[in-house]
C-alpha positions, 0 to 999 in steps of 0.5 A, a space after each residue: 536471355 538464358 539458353 543452351 550454347 553449343 560451340 564446336 571446336 575442330 582440333 587437329 586430333 578431333 572434334 570437341 563440342 562445348 555445351 554451356 548452360 547459360 542462365 548465370 543470373 539464376 545460378 544456371 538453374 534448369 527451366 523446362 525450356 532450357 532442358 528442352 534445348 539441352 535435349 535437342 542439342 544432345 540429339 544433334 551431337 549424338 549423330 555427328 560421326 566426327 565428334 570425339 568428346 563433349 564438355 559440359 559447363 555452366 556460364 560464369 563462375 558462381 555455378 555449374 548448375 544450381 538445380 531445377 528452377 524452384 519457381 517452376 516446381 513450386 506451382 506443380 501438381 501431381 501430373 505436371 510434377 511427373 512431366 517436369 521430373 521426366 524432363 530432368 531425367 531426359 536431360 541426363 539421359 541425353 548426356 548419357 546417350 552421347 557416344 563419346 566421353 562427356 566431361 563436366 567442368 564444375 565451378 561453383 554450385 552443383 546442386 540437385 538436378 545440377 549434380 545429377 547432370 554431373 553424375 550423368 557425365 563420364 568424367 568430372 573436374 572441379 574448381 576448389 571452390 565448387 560445392 555439391 549437394 542434393 538439397 531436395 528434402 529441404 524443399 519438400 521433395 525427394 531426390 530422384 531420377 539420376 540421383 540413382 547414379 550416385 551409389 555407383 560413384 560414392 557408395 550407398 552410405 555417402 549417397 544416403 548422407 547427401 540425400 537424407 540430410 540435404 547438406 553440401 560438401 566441398 570439392 576436397 570431400 567430393 574428390 575424397 568420395 569419388 564424386 569428382 576425378 580431379 580438383 584444381 585451382 580456378 585458374 588451372 581448370 582449363 589447363 586440366 581440361 586440356 590435358 584430359 581432352 588430349 588424353 582422350 583424343 590420343 585414343 582411337 576414335 572408334 575404340 573410345 566409342 566402343 569403350 564408352 558403350 561397353 562401360 555403360 553395358 557393365 553398369 546394367 549387367 552381371 560380371 559374366 554378361 559384361 565379360 561376354 559383351 567385352 568379347 563382342 566389343 573386342 571383335 567389333 574393334 576390328 571392323 575398321 583398320 584402326 587397330 592395325 593402323 595404331 598398333 603398327 604406329 606403336 611398333 614403329 615408334 618402339 623400333 625407333 627407340 631401340 
């Protein structure tokens, strides 16, 4: 049976949650039930004070998430369509609300709502075989909700190309466009993920949470407002002993090298 699977990994340097969209027989397409489960899973993780990072992936190698379930969408009317697309938005928003970095690990197809979930993550790594697209216009609907994040990632022209043509691009082009941050061979993807997690967990737990919140703030405000928000964030970093502790460690290590 399909479902959202959450695995907690307690590492020496912090806790990582692995979320898997498990509907592999149908390219991990999102049903209303699966989206509800994803929202619930994120709500639980959001309040875990020990959480340091979240990894999102699809089951198997054929797809990250192949979109929203067309069988469900084919029978919608205007009212039920609004409820369904709001559920897609809530799924993406639940990922964006997580206070720690979210990494999307993309194998195979990332289409429609699947690409929106990937865009809602903080970082994206992809297998060379991955394919990306927003094909909604080809089934009679526009690309909406978190498709609005794409211009920030790839620019307006490339966003228009994806949304107006409905065509797909490969991982090499996705990397060139800035849609993903790293591309690797299928067998090396977990190694790349491990290095990325190591880098994130090497930072201060409090500092990384503040940094993610500040980046989200920058998306919605003017540069001047963003600078003011940064001053407040810098002050907030000193609410714990993390800066003093980590800077002292840095200085001690530097002294040993001289």
